[in-house]
C-alpha positions in Angstrom: 124.5 110.5 93.6 124.2 108.9 90.3 121.9 110.2 87.5 120.0 106.9 87.6 119.3 107.2 91.4 118.3 110.9 91.0 116.0 109.9 88.1 114.4 107.2 90.3 113.8 109.6 93.1 112.1 112.1 90.8 110.1 109.4 89.0 108.8 108.4 92.5 108.0 112.1 93.3 106.0 112.2 90.0 104.0 109.2 91.0 103.3 110.7 94.5 102.3 114.0 92.9 99.8 112.3 90.7 98.4 110.4 93.7 98.2 113.7 95.7 96.1 115.3 92.9 93.9 112.2 92.7 93.4 111.8 96.5 93.5 115.4 97.8 91.8 117.2 94.9 94.6 119.8 94.9 95.1 122.2 92.0 98.7 121.2 91.5 101.9 120.2 93.3 105.3 121.8 94.0 108.7 120.2 94.8 111.6 121.6 96.7 115.1 120.3 97.4 117.7 122.0 99.6 121.4 121.5 99.8 124.3 122.6 102.0 124.2 125.2 104.8 122.9 128.0 102.6 120.0 125.7 101.8 119.3 125.1 105.5 120.7 121.6 105.3 122.5 120.5 108.5 122.8 116.8 107.9 124.2 115.8 104.5 121.6 113.7 102.7 119.3 114.0 99.7 115.5 114.4 100.1 112.8 116.1 98.1 109.8 118.0 99.5 106.5 117.5 97.7 103.6 119.8 98.5 100.0 119.7 97.4 99.1 123.1 96.1 95.8 125.0 96.0 95.0 128.2 94.2 96.2 131.2 96.3 97.6 129.0 99.1 100.6 131.4 99.5 102.8 128.4 100.4 106.1 130.4 99.9 104.7 133.5 101.8 103.3 131.7 104.8 106.4 130.4 106.6 105.5 132.2 109.9 102.3 130.2 110.2 103.9 126.8 110.4 103.0 124.3 113.1 103.7 120.7 114.1 100.8 118.4 113.1 100.3 115.3 115.1 100.4 111.9 113.6 96.7 111.4 114.3 95.8 114.5 112.2 98.2 113.4 109.4 96.9 109.8 109.3 93.7 110.4 107.2 95.9 112.1 104.5 98.4 109.3 104.6 95.6 106.7 104.3 94.2 108.6 101.3 97.6 108.8 99.6 98.4 105.2 100.3 95.1 104.1 98.6 95.8 106.4 95.6 99.3 105.0 95.1 97.8 101.5 94.8 96.2 102.4 91.5 99.1 104.4 89.9 
């Protein structure tokens, strides 16, 4: 991956993080990126996780409480984010 492409990905992540703060009212954001088998990557590709963060959300301590969220439950969040991205 070129430095220019990597820069474009993180520039986009920055834009989305700002939109998350503006639309979700979160206290901050976190990014994560995993590579190779030790990073739990099975298919070789690049992607970045971007999480809205709230005070005391225990994101990195709460892995046992994960669940699949349906598209219908995710849609209001996607709609809010989409609207916030229009103004950034």
